[in-house]
VOLOMI-848500 format. One line per field, with one value per residue (C-alpha): residue number from 1; x, z, y. Coordinates in steps of 0.02 Angstrom, whole numbers, plus 50000, padded with zeros to 5 digits. Layout:
BEGIN
n	c(NUM	...)
px	c(X	...)
pz	c(Z	...)
py	c(Y	...)
This chain:
BEGIN
n	c(1	2	3	4	5	6	7	8	9	10	11	12	13	14	15	16	17	18	19	20	21	22	23	24	25	26	27	28	29	30	31	32	33	34	35	36	37	38	39	40	41	42	43	44	45	46	47	48	49	50	51	52	53	54	55	56	57	58	59	60	61	62	63	64	65	66	67	68	69	70	71	72	73	74	75	76	77	78	79	80	81	82	83	84	85	86	87	88	89	90	91	92	93	94	95	96	97	98	99	100	101	102	103	104	105	106	107	108	109	110	111	112	113	114	115	116	117	118	119	120	121	122	123	124	125	126	127	128	129	130	131	132	133	134	135	136	137	138	139	140	141	142	143	144	145	146	147	148	149	150	151	152	153	154	155	156	157	158	159	160	161	162	163	164	165	166	167	168	169	170	171	172	173	174	175	176	177	178	179	180	181	182	183	184	185	186	187	188	189	190	191	192	193	194	195	196	197	198	199	200	201	202	203	204	205	206	207	208	209	210	211	212	213	214	215	216	217	218	219	220	221	222	223	224	225	226	227	228	229	230	231	232	233	234	235	236	237	238	239	240	241	242	243	244	245	246	247	248	249	250	251	252	253	254	255	256	257	258	259	260	261	262	263	264	265	266	267	268	269	270	271	272	273	274	275	276	277	278	279	280	281	282	283	284	285	286	287	288	289	290	291	292	293	294	295	296	297	298	299	300	301	302	303	304	305	306	307	308	309	310	311	312	313	314	315	316	317	318	319	320	321	322	323	324	325	326	327	328	329	330	331	332	333	334	335	336	337	338	339	340	341	342	343	344	345	346	347	348	349	350	351	352	353	354	355	356	357	358	359	360	361	362	363	364	365	366	367	368	369	370	371	372	373	374	375	376	377	378	379	380	381	382	383	384	385	386	387	388	389	390	391	392	393)
px	c(49592	49651	49680	49535	49415	49231	49219	49289	49432	49545	49706	49734	49915	50054	50237	50388	50548	50676	50840	51004	50997	50813	50844	51002	50917	50832	50969	51139	51283	51342	51170	51143	51309	51268	51108	51204	51173	50991	51011	51129	51269	51367	51317	51132	51164	51255	51117	50983	51079	51089	50899	50874	50991	50895	50730	50795	50852	50676	50612	50713	50651	50473	50461	50509	50389	50247	50288	50284	50112	50047	50106	50082	50020	50083	50258	50414	50398	50509	50630	50595	50410	50345	50345	50429	50540	50506	50362	50327	50314	50206	50075	50072	50063	49908	49830	49861	49809	49651	49643	49553	49690	49813	49892	50081	50192	50383	50479	50664	50661	50564	50701	50831	50736	50716	50905	50915	50998	50925	50766	50848	50907	50741	50635	50755	50760	50571	50552	50670	50577	50412	50483	50541	50375	50277	50379	50352	50164	50149	50145	49964	49821	49783	49946	49900	50054	50062	50176	50276	50254	50350	50256	50408	50397	50219	50271	50389	50260	50135	50263	50308	50124	50104	50245	50173	50002	50082	50159	49991	49984	49822	49856	49988	50079	50113	50210	50099	50198	50198	50271	50450	50425	50358	50177	50012	49954	49799	49896	49826	49993	49939	49769	49834	49899	49734	49642	49750	49710	49524	49536	49630	49519	49666	49664	49803	49866	49958	50064	50178	50352	50352	50306	50269	50286	50386	50427	50525	50710	50719	50614	50748	50857	50783	50939	50928	51001	50890	50788	50796	50676	50543	50626	50546	50436	50563	50481	50593	50466	50479	50338	50332	50340	50189	50082	50120	50076	49909	49965	50031	49879	49763	49858	49863	49678	49630	49725	49634	49470	49511	49602	49454	49534	49392	49269	49353	49377	49223	49277	49449	49476	49612	49662	49766	49862	49958	49935	49803	49620	49558	49582	49465	49294	49351	49446	49281	49197	49339	49335	49150	49169	49304	49197	49051	49163	49256	49134	49055	49217	49313	49268	49355	49247	49095	49139	49127	48964	48977	49035	49218	49172	49063	49212	49308	49164	49145	49328	49439	49462	49572	49660	49660	49802	49756	49761	49640	49455	49380	49209	49211	49262	49119	48993	49059	49086	48993	49049	49097	49270	49378	49468	49555	49744	49872	50035	50106	50248	50287	50278	50175	50027	50035	50011	49823	49757	49593	49558	49606	49488	49345	49360	49315	49160	49036	48867	48924	48808	48866	48836	48954	49083	49075	49108	49263	49334	49281	49170	49263	49420	49322	49249	49423	49486	49319	49323	49173	49133	49082	48901	48810	48789	48978	49011	48896	48966)
pz	c(51289	51109	51024	50904	51038	51004	50817	50675	50591	50447	50412	50229	50253	50358	50325	50358	50411	50318	50399	50304	50263	50212	50031	50059	50064	49897	49791	49737	49820	49663	49624	49805	49803	49640	49715	49859	50045	50098	50207	50102	50195	50331	50469	50442	50427	50594	50681	50611	50658	50837	50841	50770	50899	51039	50969	50962	51144	51195	51159	51307	51427	51492	51565	51400	51307	51422	51400	51211	51223	51330	51200	51042	50936	51033	51071	50969	50779	50631	50663	50849	50823	50890	50747	50626	50557	50671	50611	50781	50859	50716	50751	50933	50878	50776	50927	51031	50894	50867	50677	50581	50448	50368	50199	50220	50106	50104	50144	50102	49998	49864	49848	49834	49694	49598	49595	49464	49305	49188	49177	49221	49387	49415	49400	49496	49638	49636	49645	49793	49883	49854	49923	50080	50104	50073	50203	50330	50303	50301	50491	50502	50377	50445	50366	50185	50073	49946	49801	49706	49517	49405	49241	49136	49035	49012	48992	49141	49246	49209	49252	49415	49456	49433	49555	49682	49671	49700	49859	49920	49869	49922	49828	49713	49713	49543	49513	49480	49332	49148	49142	49082	49044	48872	48876	48966	49094	48985	48833	48764	48803	48986	48961	49007	49172	49218	49163	49277	49425	49391	49363	49527	49621	49673	49680	49625	49735	49705	49853	49895	49832	49666	49531	49654	49582	49682	49660	49496	49531	49446	49589	49713	49641	49751	49819	49984	50055	50048	50204	50301	50237	50332	50403	50475	50341	50202	50082	50129	50088	50101	50109	49922	49879	49989	49887	49731	49804	49717	49542	49490	49553	49464	49301	49320	49360	49222	49100	49159	49129	48963	48889	48929	49058	49183	49039	48977	49152	49253	49400	49416	49588	49658	49794	49814	49978	50080	49953	50048	49999	50026	49839	49790	49793	49676	49567	49534	49490	49374	49285	49248	49198	49073	49011	48976	48893	48775	48742	48590	48490	48572	48506	48652	48778	48675	48696	48886	48956	49122	49184	49238	49420	49414	49362	49511	49630	49566	49570	49682	49868	49952	50120	50199	50309	50494	50501	50355	50385	50333	50396	50271	50132	50173	50178	50012	49911	50006	50121	49988	49940	50096	50208	50376	50381	50520	50420	50562	50609	50513	50619	50486	50548	50709	50888	50873	50694	50752	50870	50741	50611	50733	50794	50619	50606	50711	50628	50522	50554	50612	50442	50356	50495	50473	50287	50326	50458	50386	50235	50103	50141	50132	49966	49899	49944	49907	50078	50179	50324	50500	50550	50561	50749	50770	50656	50759	50927)
py	c(49739	49756	49923	49890	49830	49859	49831	49726	49820	49771	49864	49910	49964	49888	49852	49747	49837	49733	49682	49687	49502	49504	49452	49351	49179	49213	49296	49235	49329	49419	49489	49540	49632	49722	49794	49873	49892	49896	50051	50156	50245	50152	50275	50243	50057	50053	50149	50035	49878	49943	49964	49790	49713	49800	49738	49560	49572	49621	49446	49379	49514	49483	49658	49739	49625	49675	49860	49839	49758	49901	50027	49927	50072	50222	50156	50127	50120	50080	49937	49955	49921	49756	49630	49751	49612	49463	49353	49277	49449	49512	49379	49434	49615	49575	49491	49647	49767	49668	49691	49555	49558	49678	49702	49686	49790	49796	49955	49970	49812	49906	50035	49899	49812	49974	49998	49861	49924	49794	49692	49526	49598	49688	49533	49421	49549	49569	49380	49374	49512	49424	49261	49351	49438	49277	49184	49324	49320	49130	49125	49185	49200	49373	49433	49465	49452	49595	49547	49679	49662	49783	49802	49850	49689	49622	49439	49441	49532	49394	49260	49348	49363	49176	49138	49260	49179	49009	49082	49145	49327	49411	49572	49645	49811	49888	50049	50199	50265	50218	50041	50047	50231	50186	50127	50151	50022	50018	49955	49790	49708	49710	49633	49458	49532	49617	49460	49352	49464	49444	49256	49235	49358	49469	49660	49776	49916	50079	50134	50278	50236	50141	50267	50407	50581	50707	50890	50911	50932	51101	51171	51115	51253	51389	51470	51375	51215	51060	51030	50866	50733	50638	50483	50327	50251	50235	50357	50504	50639	50825	50952	50990	50804	50767	50886	50783	50612	50592	50645	50474	50377	50499	50478	50288	50270	50390	50280	50123	50213	50297	50147	50037	49921	49940	49917	49757	49687	49736	49627	49707	49785	49898	50019	50175	50158	50286	50424	50521	50527	50704	50731	50589	50675	50813	50690	50601	50766	50816	50648	50666	50849	50802	50657	50773	50901	50784	50642	50725	50718	50575	50400	50313	50403	50358	50174	50184	50118	50212	50381	50380	50406	50251	50143	50209	50178	50002	49954	50062	50100	50231	50249	50423	50481	50484	50674	50693	50724	50557	50611	50755	50635	50516	50658	50724	50564	50428	50286	50158	50224	50237	50112	50115	50094	50102	50104	49996	49999	50158	50316	50405	50303	50408	50349	50332	50317	50241	50385	50515	50443	50424	50603	50664	50553	50649	50627	50479	50332	50160	50079	50202	50179	49991	50015	50117	50003	49835	49810	49911	49811	49649	49703	49744	49570	49487	49405	49347	49463	49414	49398	49564	49546	49531	49679	49788	49730)
């Protein structure tokens, strides 16, 4: 029996755990060297290589393979997770998990790309990462390749998007900060990019990591030594950083509304992934409150044909963390906004995300549950769903 037995479930957040040579086939040696080691300090690199070697040895051990299948979601995670970096294993992992499909994001590769000190290196490294991710996902159509597109240079972003589409990208990841630190994502310079997403029927995503806001460094000066960070998923969060996760997505989405992007491109779709979702209901209320307060004197608000919350409802989905109360969110904001995610094979996804979500859904009807586990994801990707009888099975 699969982990997701009993209903159709799509996974809006999964990852690769990149090996040290992940980008080597796609970058020249000098550029690869200039970006630095994927894992940082030698001690961490040695530890990770040991885990990777053990995971590779598992393939030749039927007993170990069977044990991994029996504990596919509750067992080892990170590089030790089944299919974390091995495409063949990942296909089997999907069979055992039972998910209809999953968005596949990179992990440490993103940090490596963002080390680039100039735009030439940035876009070459992003291209290499996308090639690696595309090749990993090519093994099975259920693995949806999410391409990373830095928006620093509008023309290069559009060119990189074109190459990702040619390689089969099903979604794109854009940083959640102001592109290049100098313009809004709603600037007209980006209209060709948003237009290309619509024309190719591809959603954008915002994800923890690129553009994420963390606690300002001045607040680290508190007279105490820094605490250990949260290892395993690559984001290296601390408590005070977690409470800032949703700031950047709120700012980014507000810009797309206020600058008229959602107005100009009514078929544009997007998602906020692994940034929590408990903040979403009140975000919608605050958007509409601000709209009512400032519309009388703001000509740009007067040009909008819908309330800000209506643009969000039309275009954007969100993934809660497994320990958030998704039932409360659905009761507060409706069932059309939220999607299931496992974060596999990151440990932040917990040992039983499905069970954690379902335990908050007492009183939520089956139609709303099906939206959470299946239909909102299918709407995001504009994919045909299974027959109604199968969805309700």
